[in-house]
C-alpha positions in Angstrom: 5.1 -2.9 -10.8 4.2 -1.7 -7.3 7.3 -0.8 -6.2 7.3 1.6 -9.0 4.1 2.6 -8.6 4.5 3.2 -4.7 7.4 5.3 -5.3 5.7 7.2 -7.8 2.7 8.0 -5.4 5.5 8.9 -2.8 6.7 11.3 -4.7 4.1 13.1 -6.2 2.4 13.1 -2.9 4.9 15.6 -0.8 3.0 18.5 0.8 2.3 21.7 -1.1 -0.2 24.0 0.5 1.3 26.7 2.8 -0.9 28.4 5.2 -1.9 31.9 3.9 -3.1 33.0 7.1 -4.0 31.5 10.5 -7.4 33.2 11.8 -9.6 30.6 11.7 -10.8 29.5 15.0 -13.4 26.5 16.0 -14.8 25.7 19.2 -14.9 21.9 19.4 -16.3 20.1 22.4 -12.4 19.7 23.7 -11.9 22.7 22.8 -10.6 25.3 20.5 -8.5 24.9 17.4 -6.6 27.6 15.1 -6.7 26.4 11.7 -5.7 28.5 8.4 -6.2 29.1 5.1 -4.6 27.7 2.3 -4.8 26.3 -1.4 -4.5 28.1 -4.8 -6.4 30.9 -5.3 -8.9 29.6 -7.6 -9.3 26.8 -4.7 -9.4 28.9 -1.5 -9.6 25.9 1.6 -9.5 26.1 5.4 -7.0 23.8 6.8 -6.8 22.1 10.2 -3.6 20.0 10.6 -2.9 17.3 13.7 -6.3 17.3 15.4 -6.3 14.6 18.4 -9.1 12.3 18.0 -7.4 10.2 20.7 -4.8 10.2 23.7 -1.4 9.3 22.8 -0.9 5.0 22.6 2.6 5.5 24.4 4.0 3.9 27.6 1.6 1.7 29.1 -1.4 2.8 27.2 0.8 0.6 24.1 -1.0 -1.9 22.7 -3.9 -0.9 24.2 -7.4 0.7 22.8 -7.5 4.4 22.0 -8.8 6.5 24.6 -10.8 9.6 24.4 -8.9 13.0 24.0 -8.9 15.3 27.0 -9.9 18.7 26.7 -7.7 20.9 26.5 -7.3 25.1 28.1 -6.4 27.5 25.4 -6.1 27.7 21.5 -4.6 24.1 19.9 -2.6 25.0 17.3 -3.9 22.6 13.9 -1.8 24.8 11.7 1.3 22.0 11.1 1.2 18.2 10.8 1.9 16.2 14.3 4.0 12.8 13.7 2.7 9.9 11.3 2.6 6.4 13.1 5.2 4.4 13.3 6.1 2.9 9.6 9.0 1.5 7.5 9.5 -0.9 5.1 12.4 -2.8 3.3 9.8 -2.3 -0.3 9.9 1.4 -0.3 11.2 4.5 1.7 9.2 5.9 4.2 7.9 9.3 3.1 7.6 10.6 6.5 10.1 12.8 8.1 8.7 12.1 11.7 7.4 9.2 13.0 6.2 8.7 16.4 3.7 6.2 18.6 2.1 9.4 19.3 0.3 9.6 16.3 -3.3 9.7 16.3 -4.4 12.7 14.8 -6.5 13.5 11.9 -6.5 16.6 8.8 -9.4 18.1 7.8 -9.2 19.9 4.2 -12.8 21.9 4.4 -14.2 24.4 1.9 -15.0 27.9 3.6 -18.6 28.0 2.5 -19.1 24.9 5.1 -19.3 27.5 7.7 -22.9 27.7 6.6 -23.3 23.8 7.6 -24.5 20.9 5.9 -21.8 19.8 3.7 -21.0 16.2 3.0 -17.9 14.7 4.6 -15.1 12.0 3.1 -13.0 10.4 5.7 -10.2 8.6 3.8 -8.0 5.6 4.9 -4.8 5.1 3.7 -3.2 1.8 2.0 0.3 0.4 2.9 -0.5 -3.1 3.9 -1.6 -2.3 7.2 2.1 -1.2 8.1 4.0 1.5 6.2 1.9 5.1 4.4 0.5 7.7 6.3 -2.2 10.3 7.0 0.5 13.0 5.7 1.7 12.0 2.8 -0.9 13.3 0.2 -1.0 16.3 -2.4 -3.3 18.4 -0.6 -3.5 21.2 -3.3 -4.9 18.3 -5.8 -7.4 17.4 -2.3 -8.1 21.3 -2.3 -9.0 21.0 -6.2 -11.0 17.8 -6.5 -13.2 17.7 -3.3 -12.8 20.3 -0.8 -13.5 23.3 -2.8 -16.9 21.4 -4.1 -18.5 21.9 -0.7 -17.0 18.8 0.8 -14.7 18.2 3.8 -12.1 15.9 4.0 -10.9 13.8 6.6 -7.3 12.1 6.6 -7.2 10.1 9.9 -4.2 8.1 10.9 -4.0 5.0 12.6 -1.4 2.7 14.2 0.2 0.5 11.8 2.4 -3.3 12.1 3.0 -4.5 15.2 1.6 -1.6 16.6 -1.9 -1.6 15.3 -2.3 -5.1 14.7 -0.1 -7.1 17.3 -1.8 -10.7 17.7 -0.6 -12.7 20.8 -2.9 -15.0 22.5 -6.8 -14.9 22.3 -6.3 -11.0 22.5 -6.9 -10.4 26.5 -3.6 -8.6 26.9 -3.3 -7.0 23.9 -6.6 -6.7 21.5 -6.6 -7.3 18.4 -7.2 -5.1 15.2 -6.5 -1.7 17.5 -5.4 0.0 14.0 -9.2 -0.7 13.0 -9.8 0.6 16.5 -8.0 3.7 16.1 -10.1 4.2 12.8 -13.5 3.4 14.6 -12.2 6.3 17.4 -11.8 9.1 14.5 -15.0 7.8 13.0 -16.8 8.7 16.5 -14.9 12.3 16.7 -16.2 13.0 13.1 -19.8 12.0 13.9 -19.6 14.3 17.2 -17.5 17.1 16.1 -17.8 17.5 12.0 -20.6 20.0 12.2 -18.3 22.1 14.8 -16.3 22.4 11.3 -19.8 22.7 9.0 -20.4 19.0 8.1 -23.3 17.3 8.6 -22.6 14.2 10.4 -25.3 12.2 8.7 -23.9 12.3 5.4 -20.4 10.8 5.9 -18.5 9.1 3.0 -15.9 6.0 4.4 -13.4 6.1 1.2 -10.5 4.1 1.1 -7.8 2.7 -1.4 -6.5 -1.2 -1.4 -6.0 -1.9 2.5 -7.6 1.0 3.3 -10.6 -0.5 0.7 -10.5 -3.6 3.0 -11.0 -1.4 6.3 -14.1 0.1 4.7 -15.5 -3.2 3.5 -14.7 -4.9 7.1 -16.2 -2.1 8.9 -19.2 -1.7 6.2 -20.1 -6.0 7.2 -19.2 -5.4 10.6 -22.2 -5.9 13.0 -20.5 -3.9 16.1 -19.6 -0.3 14.4 -22.7 2.1 14.0 -24.8 2.2 11.2 -24.8 6.1 11.9 -20.9 6.5 12.0 -20.9 6.6 8.0 -23.7 6.2 5.1 -22.0 5.0 1.8 -18.5 3.6 1.3 -15.9 3.7 -1.5 -13.7 1.0 -2.1 -10.6 0.8 -4.5 -8.7 -2.1 -5.7 -9.8 -4.1 -2.1 -7.6 -7.3 -1.3 -9.9 -10.6 -0.7 -11.5 -10.3 2.6 -10.5 -14.2 3.0 -6.2 -13.0 2.7 -4.8 -14.3 5.6 -2.2 -12.7 7.4 1.2 -13.2 9.6 0.1 -11.1 12.3 0.8 -13.5 14.7 4.3 -15.2 13.3 5.6 -11.8 12.8 4.4 -10.5 16.3 6.0 -13.5 17.8 9.3 -13.7 15.6 9.9 -9.9 16.7 9.4 -10.8 20.1 12.3 -13.5 20.2 14.1 -11.3 18.3 13.8 -8.5 21.1 14.2 -12.0 23.9 10.7 -11.6 24.7 10.1 -15.0 24.4 12.6 -18.0 23.5 12.3 -20.0 20.4 11.1 -23.7 21.3 9.7 -22.8 24.6 5.9 -22.5 25.9 5.7 -19.0 27.0 2.7 -16.7 28.3 1.1 -14.0 26.6 0.6 -11.6 29.3 3.9 -11.7 29.9 5.6 -11.4 26.2 2.9 -8.7 25.5 4.2 -6.8 28.5 8.0 -7.3 27.7 7.1 -5.6 24.2 5.0 -3.0 25.4 8.5 -1.5 27.3 10.8 -2.5 24.7 12.0 0.9 22.2 9.5 1.9 19.4 12.6 2.0 17.2 13.9 -1.0 18.0 10.4 -3.2 17.2 10.2 -1.4 14.0 13.7 -2.1 13.3 13.1 -5.7 13.4 9.8 -5.7 12.0 11.7 -3.5 8.6 14.0 -6.7 8.6 11.0 -9.0 8.4 9.0 -7.5 5.3 10.4 -9.9 3.2 8.7 -12.8 4.4 6.1 -13.2 1.7 4.8 -10.6 -0.4 1.0 -11.8 -1.1 0.3 -13.0 2.1 -0.3 -9.7 4.5 2.7 -8.9 7.3 0.0 -7.6 9.2 -4.1 -7.0 9.2 -7.4 -7.3 11.0 -8.1 -11.0 12.4 -11.6 -12.3 13.8 -12.0 -11.3 17.1 -14.7 -11.0 19.9 -15.8 -7.3 19.2 -15.6 -6.1 15.8 -15.6 -9.1 13.6 -16.7 -12.0 15.5 -17.6 -14.2 12.4 -15.7 -15.5 9.7 -15.6 -13.9 6.8 -18.7 -16.2 5.2 -20.9 -15.1 7.6 -19.8 -11.4 7.6 -20.7 -11.4 3.8 -24.1 -12.8 4.6 -25.1 -9.7 7.2 -27.4 -7.3 5.6 -25.9 -4.2 3.7 -28.2 -0.9 3.1 -25.2 1.4 2.4 -24.2 2.5 -0.7 -21.0 0.9 -2.5 -18.9 2.3 -5.0 -16.3 -0.3 -5.6 -13.8 -1.3 -8.3 -10.4 -2.2 -9.3 -7.9 -2.0 -12.1 -8.0 -3.8 -15.0 -4.1 -5.5 -14.6 -4.7 -5.5 -10.5 -1.4 -7.0 -9.0 0.2 -8.5 -12.3 2.9 -9.5 -10.6 4.8 -12.4 -8.9 7.4 -13.3 -6.6 11.1 -13.9 -8.3 10.9 -17.4 -7.0 7.3 -18.6 -7.4 5.9 -21.2 -9.7 2.4 -21.6 -10.9 1.8 -24.3 -8.1 2.4 -21.5 -5.6 0.1 -19.2 -6.7 -2.7 -21.9 -7.2 -2.0 -22.7 -3.3 -2.3 -19.5 -2.2 -5.0 -17.7 -3.9 -7.5 -20.5 -3.7 -6.9 -20.4 -0.2 -6.8 -16.3 -0.7 -10.6 -17.0 -2.6 -11.8 -19.5 0.7 -11.3 -23.2 -1.4 -10.5 -25.4 0.9 -10.3 -28.6 -1.4 -6.7 -29.9 -3.1 -9.7 -30.7 -6.2 -9.7 -26.9 -6.8 -5.6 -26.8 -6.3 -5.3 -29.2 -9.5 -8.4 -27.4 -10.9 -6.2 -23.8 -11.0 -3.2 -25.6 -12.3 -4.6 -26.7 -15.0 -6.6 -23.9 -16.7 -3.4 -21.3 -15.4 -0.5 -24.5 -16.4 0.5 -22.1 -19.6 3.5 -19.5 -20.2 3.9 -17.0 -17.5 -0.2 -18.4 -16.2 1.2 -17.2 -12.8 1.1 -13.9 -13.3 -2.7 -14.2 -14.0 -3.9 -16.3 -11.2 -3.8 -13.4 -8.4 -5.3 -10.7 -11.1 -8.3 -13.0 -12.1 -8.8 -13.9 -8.1 -8.7 -10.1 -7.5 -11.8 -10.0 -10.7 -13.5 -12.7 -8.9 -13.8 -11.7 -5.6 -14.9 -8.1 -6.7 -17.3 -9.5 -8.1 -18.7 -11.6 -6.2 -18.5 -8.8 -2.8 -20.6 -6.5 -5.5 -22.8 -9.4 -5.1 -23.2 -9.9 -1.8 -23.4 -6.3 -1.0 -26.3 -5.7 -3.1 -28.0 -8.8 -2.2 -30.6 -6.7 0.0 -31.5 -3.7 -2.5 -28.4 -1.6 -2.0 -26.9 0.4 -4.3 -23.5 -0.7 -5.9 -21.7 0.7 -8.6 -19.1 -1.5 -9.5 -15.7 -0.3 -12.1 -13.1 -1.7 -13.8 -10.4 1.1 -14.5 -8.9 0.9 -17.5 -7.1 3.8 -18.5 -3.9 3.0 -20.9 -0.5 3.1 -18.9 -2.8 3.7 -15.6 -4.4 0.3 -15.0 -2.3 -1.5 -12.7 -2.9 -1.5 -8.6 -2.6 2.5 -7.3 -2.7 3.8 -11.1 -5.8 5.1 -10.5 -4.9 6.9 -7.1 -3.4 10.0 -8.8 -6.3 11.0 -10.6 -8.7 10.2 -7.3 -6.3 11.4 -4.5 -2.7 13.2 -6.2 -1.7 13.9 -9.4 0.9 14.9 -11.9 1.9 18.6 -12.8 -0.4 20.1 -15.2 2.4 20.6 -17.5 3.7 16.6 -17.4 0.0 15.6 -18.5 -0.7 14.8 -21.9 -4.1 15.7 -23.0 -6.0 12.0 -22.3 -4.8 12.2 -18.4 -6.1 15.7 -18.0 -9.3 14.6 -18.9 -9.1 11.7 -17.0 -8.1 13.6 -13.8 -11.2 15.1 -14.3 -13.8 12.3 -14.8 -12.6 10.2 -12.3 -12.5 12.7 -9.5 -15.7 13.7 -11.0 -17.3 10.4 -10.3 -16.2 10.0 -6.8 -17.1 13.4 -5.8 -20.5 13.7 -6.9 -20.9 9.8 -5.3 -20.1 11.5 -2.3 -22.1 14.5 -2.8 -25.4 13.0 -4.0 -24.8 9.1 -3.5 -24.6 8.6 -7.2 -21.4 9.0 -9.3 -23.1 9.7 -12.8 -26.8 9.5 -14.0 -25.6 7.1 -16.5 -23.8 5.0 -14.4 -26.6 2.1 -13.6 -26.6 0.2 -10.3 -24.6 -2.9 -10.2 -27.4 -6.0 -11.4 -26.1 -8.8 -10.6 -27.9 -10.9 -13.3 -26.6 -8.3 -15.9 -23.2 -7.8 -14.3 -23.0 -4.2 -15.1 -20.2 -2.1 -14.4 -18.5 1.1 -15.5 -15.6 0.8 -17.8 -13.2 3.7 -16.7 -11.4 5.1 -19.6 -10.2 7.9 -21.9 -7.9 7.2 -25.3 -7.4 8.7 -27.9 -7.2 6.5 -31.1 -4.5 7.7 -33.8 -7.6 8.1 -36.0 -8.5 10.7 -33.8 -11.3 8.5 -32.5 -11.9 8.9 -29.0 -12.6 6.1 -26.3 -14.7 7.5 -23.3 -16.0 5.9 -20.3 -19.0 4.0 -20.6 -21.5 0.8 -18.8 -20.6 -2.4 -20.0 -21.9 -6.2 -19.2 -20.7 -9.2 -18.0 -17.9 -8.0 -15.6 -14.5 -10.0 -16.6 -16.7 -12.7 -17.4 -14.3 -15.7 -17.8 -12.3 -15.2 -14.9 -16.0 -15.1 -12.5 -16.8 -18.0 -14.2 -13.9 -19.8 -13.6 -13.6 -18.9 -10.0 -17.1 -18.8 -8.8 -19.0 -21.4 -11.1 -16.3 -23.8 -11.9 -14.2 -24.0 -9.0 -16.8 -23.8 -6.8 -18.7 -27.1 -8.3 -15.2 -28.8 -8.2 -15.0 -27.7 -4.3 -18.6 -28.7 -3.4 -18.4 -32.1 -5.6 -15.0 -32.7 -3.9 -16.7 -32.3 -0.1 -19.8 -34.3 -1.5 -18.1 -37.3 -2.4 -15.6 -37.4 0.5 -16.7 -35.3 3.0 -14.0 -34.8 5.7 -11.1 -36.5 3.7 -11.6 -34.0 1.0 -11.1 -30.9 3.4 -7.9 -29.7 5.0 -6.8 -26.7 6.3 -5.6 -24.2 3.8 -2.5 -22.9 6.0 -1.2 -26.5 6.3 -1.4 -27.4 2.7 0.3 -23.9 1.6 3.6 -23.4 3.5 2.8 -24.8 6.8 5.3 -23.8 8.4 4.1 -20.4 8.2 2.1 -21.0 11.3 4.8 -22.3 13.6 6.7 -19.8 15.3 9.8 -21.4 14.7 9.0 -21.9 11.2 8.8 -18.0 10.2 13.2 -17.9 11.0 13.6 -20.9 9.1 11.5 -18.9 5.9 13.8 -15.8 6.6 17.0 -17.9 6.6 16.0 -19.3 3.3 14.8 -15.9 1.9 17.8 -14.3 2.8 20.6 -16.6 1.6 18.3 -17.0 -1.5 18.5 -12.7 -1.8 21.8 -12.6 -0.8 23.0 -16.0 -3.6 20.9 -13.3 -6.4 22.9 -10.4 -5.6 25.8 -11.8 -5.0 25.1 -13.0 -8.5 24.2 -9.8 -9.6 26.7 -8.3 -8.9 29.6 -11.1 -10.3 27.7 -10.8 -13.7 28.1 -7.1 -13.4 31.6 -7.6 -12.5 32.2 -9.6 -15.3 30.3 -7.8 -18.0 32.4 -4.4 -17.1 36.1 -6.5 -17.8 34.4 -8.2 -20.7 33.7 -4.6 -22.1 37.1 -2.9 -20.7 39.1 -6.2 -22.9 37.1 -5.8 -25.8 38.0 -1.4 -25.5 41.3 -2.3 -25.1 41.9 -4.9 -27.8 40.0 -2.3 -30.0 42.1 0.7 -29.3 45.6 -1.9 -29.4 46.1 -4.7 -30.1 43.0 -5.2 -32.4 44.4 -2.6 -35.1 47.8 -3.8 -34.9 47.2 -7.1 -35.5 45.0 -6.4 -38.7 47.7 -3.9 -40.1 50.5 -6.6 -39.8 48.1 -9.0 -41.4 47.0 -6.8 -44.4 50.8 -6.1 -44.5 52.2 -9.8 -44.9 49.1 -10.5 -47.5 50.4 -8.0 -49.5 54.3 -9.2 -49.6 54.6 -11.5 -52.7 56.1 -14.8 -51.5 60.0 -15.7 -52.2 59.6 -17.5 -55.4 57.0 -14.9 -56.5 59.2 -11.9 -55.9 62.2 -13.4 -57.8 59.9 -14.1 -61.0 58.4 -10.8 -60.4 62.1 -9.4 -60.5 63.5 -11.7 -63.8 60.1 -10.5 -66.0 61.5 -9.5 -68.8 64.9 -11.0 -68.7 66.0 -14.5 -70.7 66.1 -17.1 -68.4 65.5 -21.3 -68.6 64.3 -23.7 -66.0 66.2 -27.3 -66.2 63.8 -30.0 -67.0 63.0 -30.6 -63.5 62.0 -26.5 -62.9 64.5 -26.3 -59.7 67.8 -24.8 -61.8 67.5 -21.5 -62.9 69.8 -20.7 -65.8 70.0 -16.7 -66.5 71.5 -15.7 -70.1 
């Protein structure tokens, strides 16, 4: 399902706008930039592409924090996209034609009316599990129609991905952790400083993200070291749980082994490994990263990690930090309702009780008891995301911040990324039915209103944890012509929230109280302990590789057998079977010898002897 969703979005979100003229000049603190006018006739916008917000992180600057961009002479050409950041994956083909380490650029789409100043600004963080997708793959016509023609400036920054943005070796002394997040903070700093030049209000900035982009929105909202004035609101769409672990360190080391920057089973010095990786060809690192993308779908390949700067605290402490920002947050009805081919309910419970933050085997067994039914493993992740979203909304609203919670339940679009079509990209209008056309206006309308006013719609009440209120977003025409429209509901996935936040929590607390430290265990030791060993991930890769090869071979043999059987059936039908049936039918139509003789004697005078054996004819 998710592969289909990613492929669909990749196809849809191709740049469509061509510049109609190139006569827009703005003067930033770093130099002049030339933009262009684009968009459809009804939604003309000002476009500025490939604007540098940091120096290229190449050469000796690889694996270092972004540096402020230097001033330039003349007029910078902002009429075309620059290369996307290094990205590729075994799950889906990268939609970018050009990738490079020199990729720290942002793209701006602005309403021409913003030249008068004080327009609202939205900074969109793309998804892609922190190692694929890019800032140059979006449907510009849709952005123009939904946002940039409504006195909104839409900004899409790039950030380093995969090992280039989330390298993890040692304590980060020689290669800082979370470089991709530092890139985004640099982009926010640039927006805060320069966006007024484009007519934007730096004090009216909304940070928006989907999937891992939404996770980043939540982390930057909670981080004590991100200036509060960098953004005032947040939109978090289909975020993963902040507790969710990633494999940044073991994947980094596996790549280091494969490019001969470290040797398996032997001690290594972080400084030496980083320096070796720094000068390896980027394509070589990306090649080995792609080969590792089938390690474990539900463990993030790369992602943010606690460090001594951005996220010095663990997640529970981050969640306790006061938040004053308004947040638009929600999920689709059937988020990530898929599973690994070889997974079991036991594996899903181990993974997602840990993702949620539980640390006792009693909770694991309680999860098994509740999801042991047929296909129960498919619902573990979905329910965990529902409960974790409620928990995040409750934590964010604890200090009277206004939180707007939603569940996107549009039929045929209620799985992960299904709502993104209506938020950012879209089908051509002729491919949409009436319900989809209505949702295309409704959903982007909610988001646009929130960006402009901080309120999606007058009927949408801020989240109250005691009532668990949320907006059910759907639009469906029934057979009797009744139309089901969006509306406020209460009890946000009540059963799942009660199970994960109440029942499992009480079991956890009881176990810790009764057994004290004996009941505690490191979740990474309890589930797939080999992930944390530098040699273990190589073993896992070998197992996955052989299992994948086996099933591919098995599928090929089944297909070959089916072709052979089909060919045999066709041959028998066209040749042998018809002849065989004709012969059988012909034989049945021929009387036996005795009957034939008796038939021939019919009408003749004859007698049989006493034994009935001898025939006498008269």
